[in-house]
Structure formats: C-alpha cells, structure tokens
N, C-alpha and C positions, 0 to 999 in steps of 0.2 A: 757746818757741822755742829751739833749741840755740845759735844765734848770740848771743842775749842772754846766755845762760849763760856763753858763752866770754868775752864782753866784761866781764861782771861779775867773773869770776874773774881776768881780767887787771887790772882796776882795783882790786881788793880790796887787794893788797899796797901799792900806792902810797898808797891812802887811809889804810891802817893806818899806814904809815910816816910819812905826813904828820901823822897824829894823835899818833904817838909822839914825833915830833921837833918838834912844834909849839912847845914852849917854847923849844927851843934855836934853831930856825930863825926864830922869830918876828921880824918886822921891828921894829927898835927905833925906826925912824923911818918908819912906814907912809906910803906916798904913794898916788898914784892910778894908778900903773903896774901892769899885770897881773903876778901872781906868776909867776916863771920856772918852767920845767919842772924845773930843777935844785933849786929850792926847794920843789918839790912842787906847783907850780901848773901852769897850762895855757898860760901865756904868751899868753893870748888874752882879749879883753874880751867876746866873744860865744860862744854855744854852738857855732855852726857853725865859728867860728875855732878854738875849743877842740878840736872834733873833728878838724879838719884838722891842728891842731898835734900832736895826739896820734896822728894817722894813722888816724882813725876816720871818715873822710868817708863819709856814707851814700850808697850808690849806686855808690861806686868802691872804697873800702877795706872797707866792711862792707855787708851786705845790709840793705835797708830792711825793716821789719816787714811781713809779709803773712799773711793768714788762711789761704790755701791752704798756705803753708809750715808754718804751725802744724799744719794737718791732716796734712800729710805727715810732720812730726816725730812725730806721735802714732801713726803706723802702726808695727806691730811684726812683720809677717810677713817670712819669709826665702824667697828663691827665688820671689818673688811680683811680678807686674807689676800696677801700679795705674793706674786711670783716673779722671778727674774726673767724677763722676756728678752733681754739683750745685754750687751756690755754696759754696766752702770745704769741699766734701765729696768724698772719694776712696774708691774701692772696688777690691777685687781683681778682676783680669781672670780669667774662667773659661777654663782651657786645655782645648780640645776633645780628643777621643780621638786625633786624628791629629797633635797637637803635644805637646811637653813642654818645660818650662823648668827646667833644672838648672844650678846653679853659674853663673848669669848668662848661660846660653846657651839660646836658643830652638831646640829640635830638632824636626824633622819625624818623627813616629812611624809614618807609613804607608809600607810598603815600595814600593807601586806609585808613589806620588808621588816617592819618592827615586829609583826606577828611571827615571821620566820626566825628573826633573831632571838625571840623569846623562847623558842623551842629547845628542848634538851635532846641532843642526838644520842642514838644508841645503835647497836648492831641490828641488822635486818629490819631497819625502820626506814620509812620514807615520809617526808612531810606532805601535807595536803591541806587545803583551805576548807574550813568548816563553815565559813560565812564571810561577809565583807569585813576585812581587817582582822580575821581570826583564823588560826591555823592549829593543826594538831599533827601527830605522827601516827602512821599505821604500819602494820606488819608488812614487810616486803621480803617474802621468803625466797629461798634459792630457786624454787619452782617458778615463781613469778619472774625472777630475774632471768632465768633460762628461757622462759617463754618470750620475754622482750628481746632477748638476744637472737632468737630465731629470725631468719630473714625470708623464709618462704612459708606458704600455707602448709605444705607437706611437713616441714619441720615442726610447726606449731601443733598440727594434729597429732604428730608422733609424741611430742612433749606432753600433750593433754591426754594421750591414750585414747584418741578417737580416730584411729586410722580407718578410712572408709574401706570396707571389704574385709577388714580384720577385726576391728573393735566395734564398729557401728555399721548399720545397713546403709548402702547408698540410696539416695532419694529415688523413689519410684512413684509416678503419678497414680498408678493403680493402688499401691499400698497407702498413699495419702488419702485417696478416696475411701478406702476401706477403714482407715483410722478415723475418718470423720463421720463414719456411719454410727448412728445411735439407735437404730431400729433392729429389733430382734428378728431373726429369720435367716434364710439361706442367702449368701452373697452371690450376686449375679453381675458379671462383667457386661456393661452396656456400651462401652466404647473406650477410646484411649483416655485414661485418667478419670473414668466415670464408672459408677456401679450403683447398685441399689439392692436393698434387702428385699427378698422375695418370700412368698408363702405359697406352698402348693395349694392350688384351687381345684376343687372337685367339680365335675360337670353337674348340670342341673339334675341329672339322673344317671344311674349306672353304678356308681360307687361313691362312698364317702371316705374322708381322710381324717384320721385322728392325729392330733398334734401336727398340723400341716406346716408349722414354722420350724419344727424340730427343737424347740426350746425346752420342752419338758421330756423329750425322749424321741425315739425314732418315729417318723411319720408312718402311720399304719393305714393301708387301704382296705376297705370293707365293701364287698360287692353289695349292690342293692338293685331294686327295680328289675328291668328285663335281664340284666346280667346275672342277678341272683337267681332268677327263674331258670335261665339257661344252665347255670351251674348246678341247679337242683335236679336237672333231668337225670334219670337213672337208667333209661333204656336206650336203644339205638334207633336211628332213622334220620330223616330230614327234619330239621327244626323249623317249626312254623309258629308265628306269633298269633295267638288266638284272641287275645284281649290285652288290655293294659297290664304290663308286668306279668303276663301269662304266656307260657310257651308249651307246645305239645309236639310230639314226634309224629311225622307223617311218612307215607310211602307212596310214590307215584303210581297211579293206576292208569293203564292204557285204555283207549276206547274199545268198543266192541269190534271195530274193524279199522284198518288204516295203518296201524303200526303196533308193535309189541315193545315191551320194556324189559330189558335184562338188568337184574340188581336194582329193583325199583326203590329200595330204601337207602341205597348208597353205602351199605355197611361193608360189603365185600369188594367194592370198587365203584367206579362211576356208573350211574344209571346209563344204559345204552338203549337208544331207540332204533328199532328195526322196522323199516317200511313193509307194508303188506297190502293186499287187495288192490283197490284203485290207485293208491299212492305208489305202491310197488310197480304197477303197470306204467304209470306216468314216468316214474324214475327209470323204467326200463326202456323208454323210447330212445332210439338212436338217430331218428330223423329230425328235420327242422320244419317248422310250419306251425299252423294253428292246431292245438291239441283238441281232439274230438273223442268223446267216450262212445264207442260203438256197441258195447255190451258190458255185462257185469265184469268188473276188473279188467276190462279190455279198452285200450286207447290206441288211436292212430293219428298221424299228422295229415292235415288238409291245407289246401291253398284256395283262397277266395278268388273267383274269376268274374269277368264282366261279359257284356254282350256288345258286339261291334255296333257303333252309331247309336247306342242307347245308354250303356253304363260302362264307365272306364274304371279300372282298379289298378292302383299302383301299390307295389309291395304286398301282394295278396297273401304271402305266407307269413308276413309280420316279422321276418328275420332282420331286415335292415331298418325297420321302423314300423310304426303303426300303419295298418292298411288304410289307404286313402281312396275313397269311392267318390267319383265325380262324374258330371255330365260332359260329354265330348263337345267340341266347338260346333260341330254339325250334329244336331240331335234329331233322330227320326221318331215321330209319334204315330206312324202308320198303324191303324187299327187300335189306337189307344185313346182313352178319354182322360183329360186332365180336369180335375174338379178343385176349385179354390186355389189358393196360393197367391203370392205377390211376385210380379216380375218387374225388375228395375231396369228401365231403358232398353227393352227388347226391340229388335228390328224384325219386322214382319215383311217378307217379300212375297210377291205373287198376290193372288186374289184372297183377301181375308173374308171369310164367311162367318158373320156373327149371327148365330141363330137366336140369340136373345137380345135384350136391350143393352145399349152401351152408355156408360156414364163416366164423367170426370169426377173423381172423388175428392179433389182438392180445389179450393178457390181462395183467392187472396183479397183482403180488404185494406188497401194501403191508406195512409193518412190523407186528409183532404188536400186537394190541389189548390194552392193559393197563388200560383203564378204560371205563366205559360211554360210548358215542359218541352225540353229538347232531349233526345236520346232517353226517353222515359223507360225506366225499368225499376220500379220500387222494390227494394230489398233483393234485387237480382233474381226474381222469381220467373221472369218471362222465359218460356221454353226450357225451364229448369225444374221447378217444383210445383208450378201451377199454370194452368191454361186459361183460367178465368179470373178477371179483375173486376171487382165491384168498386167503381170510382165515383167521386163527387167533387165539386169545386165550390169556392166561396163566391164566385162570380163567373161570368162567361170567360172561359179560358181556351187556349189552343194547345194541342199536342202535335209536334212536328215530326216525331219519329219514335220508334221503340227499339231499345238496345236488347241484345241477347237472341236475336232471331236465328233460327236454324231451318234448313230446307224442309218444307212440308209442315212446319210447326203451326198449330192452330192457336189462336188467341181470341177469346170471347170477352167483349167489353160490355158492361152494364152500367149505365149512368143512374145511380141511386139518388143524385142530388136534384136541386131545383133549377140549376143553371145549365145552359147548353155548353157542351165541350166540343170544340171543332177539331176534327182530324185534318191537318193541313196537307194538301197534295203537293209532293215534290219540294218541300221546303228545304232550303239550304242551311237552315239553322241547326239541323241534325246531321250527324255523320252520314255519308253517302249510303253505307250498307244498312242504315237504320231508318231510311226515309220511307214514306208512303207513296205508292203509285195507284192513285184512286181515280184519275181522270178529272177530278174536281174536288174541292174541299167537301168534307162530309161532316154535317152538323149532327152530333149525337145529342138529341134533346133529352129532357128530363124523363126518366123511366124508360128510355130507349136502349136498344142493344145493337151491337155490330159484331160480325164474325170476320176476323182477319186471318189470312194464311200467308206464311212467308214463302216467297218465290225464290228458291235457291239459285235458279239460272240468272235472274236479273238482280238478285240481292235486294229485293224490295218487298214490302208488305202489300198484299192485295186484299181488297174488300169483297168478300163473297156475298155481302148483304146487298150490294148495288151502290149507285152513286147518288149524290144529292144530300139528303138529310134523313135522320131517323127519329121518329117520335114527334110529339108536339101537336099532332092533329092537323086540320086544314080548315079554311073558311075565309070570309071576307071581313075586313075591319070597316065598320060603318061610322064609328065616332070615337074621338079621343077626348077624354075629359081632363081638364086642368083645374087645379085649385091651389090655394095657399100661395107659394112663392111664384107660381107661373100664372101669368095673365094672358087672356086672349082666347080661352076655350069656352065651351067645348068646340072641337073642330070636327066637322062631319065630312068635309071633302078636302079642303086645304086651308091654310091659315098660318099665322105667326104667333109663336108663344114668346112673351117678353118676360125676362127674368131680371130682377134688380139685385145688384151685388151690394152687400152691406159695406159701408165705409167705416173708418176708424171711429168717427163720432157715433155712428149707429151702434157699434160694438160697445163703446164706453157707456152709451145711454142704456143699452140692454133692454129696449122696449119693443123693437120691431118683431112682428110675427110673420112677415112675408119676405123679408130680404134674405138672400142667400149669402152664407158666410164662406169666404174663401180662406185657404190656409194662411195667406199673408196677413189677414186681419183677425184670425182666431184668437191670438193672445191679447187683443185689445179689450176683450170683455173684462169687467171688474172681477169676475170669478177666476180668471186665468192667472197662472203663475207667470210673473214677468221676468223672473230670474231665479235660477236654482243652481246649486253647485254641491259636489261631493269632493272633499280634498283631504290630504294627509296632514294631521296636526303638527307633526314635528318639522315639516318643511314648507307647508302651504302648497305643495304640488297638487294640481287639479287632476282628479280621477275621471269625472264626468261633469258637464256643466252646460247651461243654456244662459246666454246673455251675461256670462261672467268670464272675462278674459284672463284675469290674473288675481292672485291673492298676495297682498302685502303683509308679511309677518314681521311685526315689530319686536317680538320677544315671546317667551313662553305664554301660550294662551292668548295672544294679542294679534288680531288679524283685521284686515280691511278688504272687503269684497269690491272689486272694480267692475262697473257696468259699462259696456260699450254703448248701449242704448240707455240713456239716463232716464230716471224718473222725473216727472214734471214738477215735483216738489219733494219736500223731506218728510211728508206725512205718511209715506209708504210703511208697510209692516213686514217684518221678517221673523221667521220662526226657525228653530234649529234643534238638532239632536246630535248626540255623540255616540261613537262605538268604542268601547275600551274595556278590556278584560280585567283590569286591575284597579282602576279608580273611577268613582262615580262623580259626575259633575253636571253643570248646566251651561247652556249657551245664553249669554247676556249681551244685549246691545249697549253700546257706549252712550253716555248721556251727552256727549259733545262730539263734534267733528263730523256729523252726518251731512252728506251732500247728495244731490240727485245722482251723482256718478259714483259714489262710494259709500259703503256701509261699514263703519268700524264696530267691532264686536270683541267679546272676551269669552273664554271658557274658564269657568271657576269650579273648583272641586267643592264637595260638600263641606270640606274642612276650611273653605274660604280662601284658598290660594290659587293663583293662576297656574295652569299646566297645559301641556300638549297632549290631547287624547290621540288614540290611534287614527280615527277617522271622524270628520265633522261633516254634517249634512245641514244645509241652509236653503230655505225657499222664501222668496220675497213677493209681496202683492202690492199693487198700487196703480197709479195712473202714470202713463208715459206720454 
C-alpha cells in the first residue's frame, strides 16, 4: 500500500539518524522515562501514544490498512473508472458506445441524448427531433394527451368529436362516387358505388329541352315537329299525318255497300262497323262448307263432289282442310279423249291401240367405252330414264350384260363409233339376271343398231334384231397389203407376215423405221425419261416414281435419288422443279458424288440457303 511506503520513507531518516548518533546521544544515566523526540525517541511509552506523538494516529492522521485500498493501489489503468466486483477485488467499468471518459470527464457521446439534454422543459410540452442530433419542444395539450390515453377507436373518435352517425357521415360508396363527380348535371345511380352525371337528351324530333342539365334552371320541354302539329289541332276527329310535321283531322267513311260506320270521327265513342249487303249475308251463314254467292246479298254453303272411277274428292266442304281432288287408282276414260300431258311410269294392260306415231323422247350418250363392260348401265339409265343408248368404243370391246332390266323393257343400242362392240351370249362375267340370251355372240358393227327386250320369265335380255352381227356390210377379201414394219405382203390367198421387234440397241440408235417397239424397250430410246420421281421435301417420302426406289435425305434441301436400273455412265441429265407456297427456289445438281446409280442434288432458295420445299419433281435422261 502506498501509505505504508510513505510512512516508511518518513521514518527512515529518523531511524538512521538515531542509529548514527546513538553513541553520542546515549543516555549516560538511563532511566525509565520515554526517550524524547529530540533525542530520537517517541516520547511515548505505548505504540498508540508513540503514533500520536509522531502525528501518525491511525484513522485521523494516517489511513488504516485495508485490502480494498491495496487492490486499488495495484491498479494501473488511466482514464479508467473502476468498480468493486468482489471482496478486495476491483475491475474496470466498460464504457458503452453512447459515453466516453477522457481526462477525468465522463462525456455523453450520443448526439440525440445531448440534444434532448439541452432542451428546457415546460408544462404541456413534449420533446421531438428536428433533425439528426437536433431537438426541440412542441405543445402537448390536454386534448392530445387524452387522445393518446384512449385505448379504442370509439374513444378516440369521441375525443376528436367525429363520432360516426352523430358528428360525421358513415362512409358510403355511393356518396363517395357522388363526391368524386366534377361534371354538372343530374346525378344517376349506375351501380353499387358508381354513378354518373346525366343530361336530359331530346329526341331527334318531337320536342326540345331548354337547360337539359338543370344547371341554369329547371329543364323545360318545348313541343316541336309532329308533336307541335298535333298540339296545334283545334277541331275533333281522327288525327292523320298528311306530310312532314303536318297533321289533319279525318273521319272514317264507309263504302257504298258492305258495312256502315257509327261515330266515324270517334268523337262520341269508338267508331263501330256494322256489316251489310253481301258481307252481312256471309256473316249470317250458320252452315259449314264452301261459301257461294247465289244472288245479290245472298249466300249459301256448298260441298264439292266427285264422280266414281273418274274424279275423287276428299274434304269437299273444306271444313277439315282444303278440298283435295285426285284421280282414283282405277281411272275410267270411257268416251273421253286425253290430249297432251306427261305420264310417269304408267302401266297399260290389254291391247294398246296407238292411232298415231310412237316415239321415245329420251336417249342417253354415255362416255366412250374403253374396256370390256360387265353389268353395263351407264348413269343407271337402263329401264329407268332412257331406252336408247348411243354408244362408242376406243377399240373392239365386249359387253357381257346390262344391269337394271325390268320385265318387258326395251333397250335400243346404236354404235356411233368406228369399232365393233360385241354383245356376248350367256357370259358368266355379268350377274345372272343381267346376262344376254342371244343364241350366239352378236357383233354390233360401226353405225349398226340392235333392239333388246328384257324377258322377265327367264331374267335375260333377248335380241329382237336377230343373231349374228349387225352392220359392217358383206363381201370377199381378195388381198391384204402390208408395208412398213410388216414384211411378206401383199397377200392375196395365204402367206406369212414377218414383224421385227426393236432391240435395246435399236432403240438407243433411234434410226430404224420398220422395227416394232414393244413396251419393254420403249424407255431405251434417247428421248425417253429413264427415271422420274415426285417426293416430299421434308422427309424424302416418294409420292410417285419410275426407276427411283428411294430418296436419301442428308439434311435440309440435300437429297440423293437412287436408281435400281443404273445409267451406263455419269453424263446423264436431270431436271427438276419444286412446289412451295411460301419460298421460291431451284433444283441444283451436286458437283460431286454422282454415280450411275445415284444422283445427288440440292434445293436452294433464291436467298441462297438450302431448304425443304413442299414437293420436289425430278426427271432424268440418258443411256442405261
């Protein structure tokens, strides 16, 4: 402890001096009295007296020893505040961020606290900040304190004097919409919480409106046009519009006969029509049926009747419906003559006596026959809408039967062509009921005719023309001339005609004028297309083709045509076209990769890029 150190330092010289001077100052005759201070003693016989003599009384002159004071003396911090944290234990106080301790002064480091500390308080005042680190005081009235003391909305509204339903109007969406309106005029409710300002609008004619919005006064309606004209009438009667905005009064006038009119102007009551003459007589009928006028102003009911086996009448009096006049199922024309008219599908029984000429008014000209016909019935006209067929063929053809036959039906055939058409007898190529029973095939020559009738008993067509052939003339062939491709003629009795068939090399040479070309060698001629194809651009799928079995698609607009029958070399030529509704382009052969069995090609747009058109057509020529 520092106090002990100070006392020790203070006593050290005296003790030392006492020791140094001891021999000199030693009492020669020691006694029992305490040694005086002058002689280096304490002038006291006890420790407490000695301390008092020396001015070292504990508790008044010097501090008594204390463990806490020792702990404090051991501290070494500067500008530090300490607190007793335990018995004889002291620790430094931690200064918070809002305070600082410098040179023995504790400072407030927060500007807001400093600002608040600098205010002068007063009654009914409350501090508030005016900026960062600045503050002021404002009035804080009793009303304000009361409002803050309120704990419910109801209490606050009462304090402020805005009690809903007493002091202020409760919110209403319709009133809000009205308050928001800035347009002059009448207010119209248009829906929940909505409305609009309106102005009275006059029609195009009839009346006008002064001050229609009501802003300058009451809206005033003024009649105009037709309404003004009606209002301007001064007499009585039925009003009639005679022109634009012009009206006149009229009175109903009855006809000379038929009915009369009571109160025709409608002034004394409704105009009343009273039937008379013929109308009165018709109204007076009490019967039902067809009304007939038998005399002036006289009418009776009648019923339309018929004659048995001649005319039938249904509902002759017209009560249940319109009278229907018809011919009976069995009609008797005894003693009667029918002139003109059209009969659809009549059946005539017994002997029919035609006193004049008979004709068939319809005939059919079907399309050319290009192959042998079974169950022939073009457009289903046989025994239906036509009994005459004007036929022709592209070569000698056969007809094995006719469909549509009916018992007794007539069919007239006329060959208008240049080739014989043979009607085949009993051919199984047609359905049994459509076959021909002729006894033998019948050759219908050019410009010849035949009359067939359908036998309902045997369900066969019979030829009333006869058997054998029709047309073509007759005679004897005396000579057959041959020329060109046929060698060995002319032949007058018998002989052989030699025909030379063109080979592949003949076709490729293309110079022979006598050799006959068969279908198997037709494509070998230089002018013939050796391969062609029509395919889909996006997939390479073949739509139609000849000598192209597949398309290899390497990418957009990149294809290779594969030929099963290869070209003899790579100098063949191909041409192509495209079909596409959106992009124009061209077909271009590849400069490399061509073989006899494959043709690589591209489709390029006019913009210079490869693309897949909708459809691609390609044809190739060359030697195979």
